[in-house]
Steps between C-alpha positions, in 0.01 A plus 500: 500500500613851431529765770192672356299176511603426859400851603160465329434168676600646838267797456215271397560264794506789747178640357325162519594463869292810580163354598305825467624583151282403201645263243777691316396434140729766352793389713448136401485591133816717526682207660390260225615743231849500653507121451426499128704228330616368842483118500252355752429134565173324569451241773585238233822691420378625162659831404292801401540875490268799497 
């Protein structure tokens, strides 16, 4: 992961820990955008990217 991706994940995690904050749709989308073309793996270890 890049430094920018790690920072985005940390911000999203911190926001999700706040119980009185509504679901951060924009923040989630911004985080996903930072992971474009990043390889993810499914539970069956199949690779995909967004």
